[in-house]
C-alpha positions in Angstrom: 0.0 0.0 0.0 1.3 3.4 -0.9 2.4 6.2 1.4 1.3 9.8 1.6 3.9 12.5 1.4 3.3 16.2 1.9 5.7 18.9 0.8 5.6 22.5 2.0 7.1 24.8 -0.7 7.0 24.3 -4.4 10.1 25.9 -5.8 13.7 24.5 -6.2 13.8 22.1 -3.2 10.2 21.2 -2.9 9.5 20.6 -6.6 12.7 18.5 -6.9 11.8 16.4 -3.9 8.4 15.7 -5.3 9.7 14.7 -8.7 12.3 12.4 -7.1 9.8 10.8 -4.8 7.6 10.0 -7.9 10.6 8.5 -9.8 11.2 6.2 -6.8 7.6 5.0 -6.6 4.4 5.0 -8.6 2.2 4.0 -5.7 2.5 6.9 -3.3 0.3 10.0 -3.0 2.4 13.2 -3.3 0.9 16.6 -2.4 2.9 19.8 -2.7 1.7 23.1 -1.2 2.9 26.5 -2.4 1.5 29.7 -0.9 2.3 31.7 -4.0 0.6 31.5 -7.3 3.4 29.6 -9.1 5.3 26.4 -8.5 8.8 25.5 -9.9 9.7 28.9 -11.2 13.3 30.1 -12.0 14.0 32.2 -8.9 17.5 33.0 -10.0 16.3 34.3 -13.3 13.9 36.9 -11.9 16.2 39.9 -12.3 16.7 39.2 -16.0 13.0 39.9 -16.7 13.7 43.6 -15.9 16.1 44.0 -18.9 14.1 41.8 -21.3 16.7 39.1 -21.3 13.8 36.9 -20.2 11.1 38.3 -22.5 7.9 37.0 -21.0 6.8 36.7 -17.4 5.4 33.2 -18.1 8.9 32.1 -19.2 10.0 32.2 -15.6 7.5 29.5 -14.7 9.0 26.1 -15.5 6.1 23.9 -14.5 2.4 24.4 -13.4 0.0 22.3 -11.4 -1.5 20.8 -14.6 1.9 19.6 -15.8 2.8 18.2 -12.4 -0.5 16.3 -12.5 -0.2 15.0 -16.0 3.6 14.3 -16.1 4.3 13.2 -12.6 0.9 12.4 -11.0 1.8 15.0 -8.3 -1.0 17.1 -6.7 0.6 20.7 -6.8 -1.6 23.1 -4.9 -0.8 26.8 -5.4 -2.2 29.7 -3.2 -2.2 27.2 -0.4 -0.4 28.0 2.8 0.4 25.4 5.4 -0.2 27.3 8.7 0.2 24.5 11.4 1.6 21.1 11.9 0.1 18.6 14.4 3.0 16.2 15.0 1.0 13.8 17.2 -1.8 13.4 14.7 0.6 13.8 11.7 -1.6 16.3 10.0 -1.1 19.8 8.6 -3.6 22.7 8.4 -3.8 24.4 5.1 -5.4 27.7 4.2 -6.7 28.2 0.6 -5.6 31.8 0.2 -8.2 32.4 -2.6 -11.3 31.2 -0.7 -10.2 31.4 2.9 -11.1 27.8 3.5 -9.0 25.8 6.0 -8.6 22.1 5.8 -6.4 19.3 7.1 -4.2 16.8 5.4 -2.6 13.7 7.0 0.9 12.6 6.1 3.2 9.6 6.5 6.2 11.9 5.9 6.4 15.7 5.7 9.1 17.6 3.8 9.5 21.3 4.7 11.0 23.5 1.9 9.7 27.0 2.8 12.8 28.8 1.6 14.0 32.2 3.0 12.2 35.5 3.2 13.8 38.9 2.3 14.9 40.9 5.3 12.9 44.1 5.8 14.2 46.0 8.9 12.1 48.6 10.6 13.9 51.6 9.1 12.4 55.0 10.0 10.1 56.3 7.3 9.9 53.0 5.4 6.1 53.4 5.1 6.7 56.6 3.0 8.8 54.9 0.3 7.9 52.7 -2.6 9.6 49.6 -1.3 10.0 46.4 -3.3 11.5 43.0 -2.3 12.2 40.2 -4.7 11.3 36.6 -3.9 8.9 35.3 -6.6 7.4 35.9 -10.0 4.7 38.2 -8.5 7.4 40.4 -6.9 9.3 41.0 -10.1 6.1 41.6 -11.9 5.1 44.3 -9.3 8.5 46.0 -9.6 8.4 46.0 -13.4 4.8 47.4 -13.5 5.7 50.1 -10.9 8.7 51.2 -13.1 6.5 51.4 -16.2 3.8 53.4 -14.3 6.0 55.7 -12.3 8.8 56.2 -14.8 11.2 56.9 -12.0 14.1 59.3 -12.4 16.2 56.9 -10.3 15.9 53.4 -8.9 17.8 52.7 -5.7 18.9 49.2 -4.8 19.8 48.7 -1.2 22.1 45.7 -0.7 25.1 44.5 -2.8 24.6 40.8 -2.7 23.9 38.6 -5.7 20.3 39.7 -6.1 21.1 43.3 -5.6 23.9 43.3 -8.1 21.8 41.5 -10.7 18.8 43.8 -10.1 21.1 46.8 -10.6 22.7 45.5 -13.7 19.4 44.6 -15.4 17.8 47.9 -14.5 20.8 49.7 -16.1 20.4 47.5 -19.2 16.8 48.5 -19.3 17.8 52.2 -19.4 17.1 53.1 -15.8 19.3 55.4 -13.7 20.4 53.3 -10.7 22.0 53.8 -7.3 23.3 50.9 -5.3 23.9 51.2 -1.6 25.8 48.7 0.5 26.4 49.1 4.3 29.6 47.0 4.2 32.8 48.3 2.7 32.3 46.2 -0.4 29.6 44.4 -2.4 29.6 40.6 -2.8 31.0 39.5 0.5 32.0 36.1 -0.9 35.0 37.9 -2.4 38.0 39.6 -0.7 38.3 43.3 -1.1 41.3 43.2 -3.4 39.3 41.1 -5.8 36.0 42.8 -5.6 37.5 46.2 -6.3 37.5 45.0 -10.0 33.7 44.8 -9.8 33.4 48.1 -8.0 35.0 49.7 -11.0 32.9 47.8 -13.4 29.7 48.9 -11.7 30.8 52.6 -11.7 32.0 52.4 -15.3 28.6 51.2 -16.4 26.8 54.1 -14.8 25.8 52.7 -11.3 26.0 55.3 -8.6 27.7 53.0 -6.1 27.9 53.8 -2.4 29.7 51.4 0.0 30.4 51.6 3.7 27.2 53.6 4.3 24.0 52.4 5.9 20.4 53.5 5.1 19.3 55.5 8.1 15.8 56.3 6.9 13.4 57.1 4.1 11.4 60.1 3.2 9.0 60.6 0.3 11.0 59.6 -2.8 14.2 59.8 -0.9 16.8 57.5 0.7 18.7 59.0 3.6 22.1 57.5 4.5 24.0 57.6 7.8 26.6 59.8 6.3 24.0 62.4 5.6 23.9 61.7 1.9 20.4 61.8 0.4 19.4 60.0 -2.8 16.3 61.1 -4.6 14.5 57.9 -5.8 10.9 57.0 -6.6 11.5 53.3 -6.5 13.5 51.4 -3.9 14.5 47.7 -4.0 15.5 46.2 -0.7 17.9 43.3 -1.2 19.8 43.4 2.1 19.7 39.7 2.8 17.4 36.8 3.6 16.3 35.0 6.8 15.3 31.3 7.0 11.5 30.9 6.8 11.3 28.8 9.9 8.2 30.1 11.7 6.1 27.1 10.8 8.7 24.8 12.2 9.1 26.8 15.3 5.3 26.8 16.0 5.4 23.0 15.6 8.1 22.8 18.2 10.9 21.6 15.9 14.5 22.2 16.9 16.0 25.4 15.4 19.7 26.3 15.2 21.2 29.4 16.9 20.8 31.4 13.7 17.0 30.6 13.5 17.3 28.0 10.7 15.7 24.6 11.0 18.0 22.0 12.6 18.5 18.8 10.5 20.7 15.8 10.8 22.9 14.3 8.0 19.8 12.8 6.4 18.0 16.2 6.5 15.6 14.8 9.1 14.4 17.3 11.7 14.0 16.7 15.4 10.8 14.9 14.4 11.6 11.5 12.7 8.7 11.9 10.3 9.5 15.5 9.2 12.4 16.5 6.9 13.6 19.9 5.9 15.6 21.2 2.9 16.7 24.4 1.1 17.4 27.9 2.3 15.5 27.3 5.6 18.0 24.8 7.1 21.4 24.7 8.6 24.2 22.9 6.7 27.6 21.8 7.7 30.6 23.5 6.3 33.3 20.9 5.8 36.0 23.6 5.8 34.8 25.7 8.7 33.8 22.6 10.6 30.7 24.4 11.8 27.1 24.9 10.7 26.1 27.8 8.4 23.1 29.0 6.3 23.6 28.6 2.6 20.9 30.0 0.4 21.8 28.5 -3.0 19.7 26.6 -5.5 22.2 23.8 -6.3 22.5 22.6 -2.7 18.7 22.7 -2.3 18.2 20.4 -5.2 20.8 18.0 -4.0 19.2 18.0 -0.5 15.8 17.3 -2.2 17.2 14.2 -3.9 18.8 13.0 -0.7 15.5 13.3 1.3 13.6 11.3 -1.3 16.3 8.7 -1.3 16.4 8.4 2.5 12.6 8.0 2.6 13.0 5.0 0.3 15.9 3.6 2.3 18.6 4.6 -0.1 21.8 5.6 1.9 22.6 9.3 1.8 26.2 10.4 1.5 26.7 13.7 3.4 30.0 15.4 2.6 29.2 18.8 3.9 29.1 22.0 1.9 31.8 24.5 0.7 29.7 27.2 -0.9 30.3 27.7 -4.7 28.8 30.6 -6.6 29.1 32.7 -9.7 27.7 36.0 -10.8 27.7 38.2 -13.9 28.5 41.9 -13.4 28.1 43.7 -16.7 31.1 42.6 -18.8 32.8 40.7 -15.9 32.2 37.3 -14.5 33.0 36.4 -10.9 33.1 33.0 -9.2 34.1 31.9 -5.7 34.3 28.7 -3.7 35.3 27.8 -0.2 36.6 30.4 2.3 38.1 33.8 1.6 40.8 35.6 3.6 38.3 37.7 5.5 36.6 34.7 6.9 39.8 32.9 7.6 41.1 36.0 9.5 38.4 35.3 12.1 39.3 31.6 12.4 42.2 29.8 14.1 43.6 28.5 10.8 47.0 29.4 9.5 46.8 30.1 5.8 48.4 31.9 2.8 47.0 33.2 -0.5 48.4 33.7 -3.9 47.1 35.9 -6.7 47.9 35.6 -10.4 46.6 37.4 -13.5 47.3 35.1 -16.5 45.3 35.0 -19.7 42.3 32.8 -19.7 43.3 31.3 -23.1 46.2 31.6 -25.5 47.1 35.2 -26.0 47.0 35.0 -29.8 43.2 34.3 -29.6 41.3 37.6 -30.3 39.0 37.0 -27.3 41.8 36.2 -24.8 41.2 38.1 -21.5 43.1 38.5 -18.3 41.8 36.4 -15.5 42.3 37.5 -11.9 42.7 34.3 -9.9 43.2 34.0 -6.1 44.0 30.7 -4.4 43.8 30.3 -0.6 45.4 27.4 1.2 46.3 26.1 4.6 49.8 26.2 6.1 51.7 24.0 6.5 49.7 21.3 4.8 48.9 23.1 1.5 45.2 22.0 1.8 43.1 24.1 -0.5 40.6 26.3 1.3 39.1 28.5 -1.3 39.5 30.3 -4.6 38.1 33.4 -6.4 38.2 34.3 -10.1 37.1 37.5 -11.8 37.5 38.3 -15.5 35.7 38.9 -18.8 36.2 35.3 -19.8 35.6 31.9 -18.4 35.8 31.9 -14.6 33.3 29.3 -13.5 35.3 26.5 -15.2 38.4 27.2 -13.1 36.5 27.7 -9.8 34.6 24.5 -10.4 37.9 22.6 -10.6 38.9 24.1 -7.3 35.6 23.2 -5.8 36.2 19.6 -6.9 39.7 19.7 -5.4 38.4 21.0 -2.1 35.8 18.2 -2.0 38.6 15.7 -2.6 40.7 17.3 0.2 43.4 18.1 -2.3 46.5 20.3 -1.8 48.1 22.9 -3.9 50.7 20.4 -5.0 47.9 18.3 -6.6 46.9 21.2 -8.8 50.2 21.2 -10.6 49.6 17.8 -12.0 45.9 18.1 -13.0 45.4 17.1 -16.6 43.0 19.7 -17.9 41.6 20.3 -21.4 43.7 22.4 -23.7 43.3 24.1 -27.1 44.1 27.8 -27.8 40.4 28.9 -28.0 39.7 27.4 -24.6 42.7 27.7 -22.4 46.5 27.4 -22.2 48.7 24.4 -22.0 49.5 25.4 -18.4 46.0 26.3 -17.3 45.2 29.0 -14.8 44.5 26.3 -12.2 47.8 24.6 -12.9 49.6 27.9 -12.7 48.0 28.8 -9.4 49.2 25.4 -8.1 52.8 26.1 -9.2 52.8 29.5 -7.5 51.1 28.3 -4.3 53.4 25.3 -4.1 56.5 27.5 -4.5 55.2 29.8 -1.7 54.3 26.9 0.5 57.7 25.2 0.1 59.7 28.5 0.5 61.0 28.8 -3.0 60.2 32.6 -2.9 58.4 35.1 -0.7 55.5 37.4 -1.7 53.2 40.1 -0.4 49.6 41.0 -1.4 48.8 44.2 -3.3 46.8 45.3 -0.3 50.1 46.1 1.4 51.6 48.3 -1.4 50.1 51.6 -0.3 51.6 51.0 3.2 55.0 50.2 1.6 54.9 53.4 -0.5 54.0 55.5 2.5 56.9 53.9 4.4 59.4 54.7 1.5 60.1 51.0 0.9 62.2 50.0 -2.1 59.8 49.0 -4.9 61.2 47.7 -8.2 59.3 47.8 -11.4 60.6 45.3 -14.0 58.2 46.1 -16.8 59.4 47.5 -20.1 59.8 51.3 -20.6 56.6 51.7 -22.6 54.6 50.1 -19.7 56.4 52.3 -17.2 55.6 55.5 -19.2 51.9 54.6 -19.2 51.8 54.6 -15.4 53.9 53.4 -12.4 54.0 53.4 -8.6 55.1 56.7 -7.1 58.8 56.6 -6.1 59.3 53.1 -7.5 62.6 52.3 -9.3 62.6 51.0 -12.8 64.9 48.3 -14.2 63.3 46.2 -16.9 63.7 42.4 -16.5 65.5 42.4 -19.8 68.2 44.6 -18.2 68.2 43.3 -14.7 71.1 40.9 -14.9 73.3 43.7 -16.2 72.1 46.3 -13.7 71.3 44.3 -10.5 74.2 46.0 -8.7 72.1 49.2 -8.6 69.9 47.5 -6.1 70.5 47.7 -2.3 71.7 44.6 -0.5 70.7 45.7 3.0 67.0 46.3 2.7 63.9 44.5 1.4 63.1 44.8 -2.3 59.5 44.5 -3.4 59.2 43.6 -7.1 56.3 43.9 -9.5 55.5 43.6 -13.2 52.1 43.8 -14.9 50.7 40.5 -13.7 53.3 38.8 -11.5 55.1 36.4 -13.9 58.1 38.6 -14.9 58.5 39.8 -11.3 58.6 36.2 -10.1 61.4 35.5 -12.6 63.2 38.6 -11.3 62.9 37.4 -7.7 64.3 34.0 -8.6 67.2 35.6 -10.5 68.1 38.0 -7.6 67.9 35.1 -5.1 70.5 33.3 -7.2 72.6 36.4 -7.3 72.7 36.5 -3.5 69.7 38.7 -2.6 67.7 37.3 0.3 65.1 40.0 1.1 63.3 40.0 -2.2 59.5 39.8 -2.5 57.1 39.4 -5.4 54.1 41.7 -5.3 51.2 39.2 -5.9 48.8 40.4 -8.6 51.1 42.9 -10.2 50.5 46.4 -11.5 47.1 45.6 -13.1 45.9 44.2 -9.8 47.2 47.3 -7.9 45.4 49.6 -10.4 42.1 47.8 -9.6 42.8 47.8 -5.9 43.4 51.5 -5.8 41.0 53.0 -8.4 37.6 52.8 -6.8 38.7 54.0 -3.3 40.8 56.7 -4.9 37.8 58.1 -6.8 35.4 57.8 -3.9 37.7 59.4 -1.2 39.9 61.6 -3.4 42.9 60.3 -1.4 46.4 60.8 -2.6 47.2 58.4 -5.4 50.2 56.1 -5.1 50.3 55.4 -8.9 50.9 58.1 -11.5 48.3 56.7 -14.0 46.0 53.7 -14.0 46.8 51.3 -16.7 43.9 48.9 -17.4 44.9 48.0 -21.0 
């Protein structure tokens, strides 16, 4: 005799769990409840409706109740909110939001996939502003209709996470004037500041009025008021400052919650009630690198959790390896991907680590679409265990970060990266891929072959009057250089090295880090011990300095920015 399974939430996790349950059995009754008007919609594609990249609202909806019924024999009920769980009777109370009717459904197993809700803090004057949040198809439709009706002079997006960035980009692509406000010193907290400065510049270059390190203090009619005193006139405001686990239903049912308010689950995604499972943005997951529990609001993990729950219900063993957090985002002409931990997070942990940054080409330089790729690899000392990576460039970044995500899952070290056999052809990559190259550099640093410093320390060195050596060619030097740096091209270094001091540290850079590395090795062989490669090179330094220089009008440490 078949079982009866109820699922609360009909988007990524819930819909996937329902489909997997059906594939495992034709004899069970499966009912899925979604309080919104749509099931199985493409949540991550919502911002792209604003620019017309997704042309029709209906295109965002991947399935509907009729298709679930005909293709899967799944009863998908929209506009249906589950408001209570009776764990003793094993029933749920459901409100039909269109008719107001309340009814009960019994279950053998219950799966909670309620997702997360946008955070809307009680900011003074919020009732006076046209505030929008983005969670479902209805939300993006309301925003688009408001823009069409109000024809705003400016749209302000509050919050520089993934959704905020994508909303801002697509509004600009649609011809809107956009301000983006982030309370933290940077957007996209998954990245370190030296990497994300590339994206700060890209946002500004594409017309976004970007404000960081400044919090919204209040709203007035058609106005955003910041703590700094800055006021932004704006008729439409999108709040995208984060999400909170939608765990109220679980709390009312007496299920165990984590310290962060998410639903507690074990390795099989079972809650504190043996007949209730939970998946998706509402649950805690275990970070295998941090060795602690975190919230991870990503669609990929939610779908894997959905499959695992359905398997466990059918007595198929679940392999739980923990989560590392891998993500990718498009920011106008740049792509940015990250996995694992960054330096900022590691700085708060008791883990000794190092990080290297390289800026190679993403494919053979002869290819007309070859682009520089800023790549950062973070690893544990003294083991060399890979802890994270970040990649930003106009070309292919997700491929490289996906390789690192796989390596982290396999508990690989930087030495392993050197020997990875990766695909090569000039239009796709280089014979020594970015990942291989990062492995070589990190391995050399780990084993003490040479020493390096990050570009974030260069301003401090300039202000201290440190000896900085530029080994680029004269034409590159003439286009821009570090203030007070010395210039000896690599091609002349072996003839002129005696011009260098032997009794003080020498910090060496080129454009990307490759020639300066060769200079460091050559000088070491010539008896110099205090030589350091500046990781990331002049191009990395230009990006590191540019946005803050423009925003604060501080004294520049480089004569001219060179982004060519």
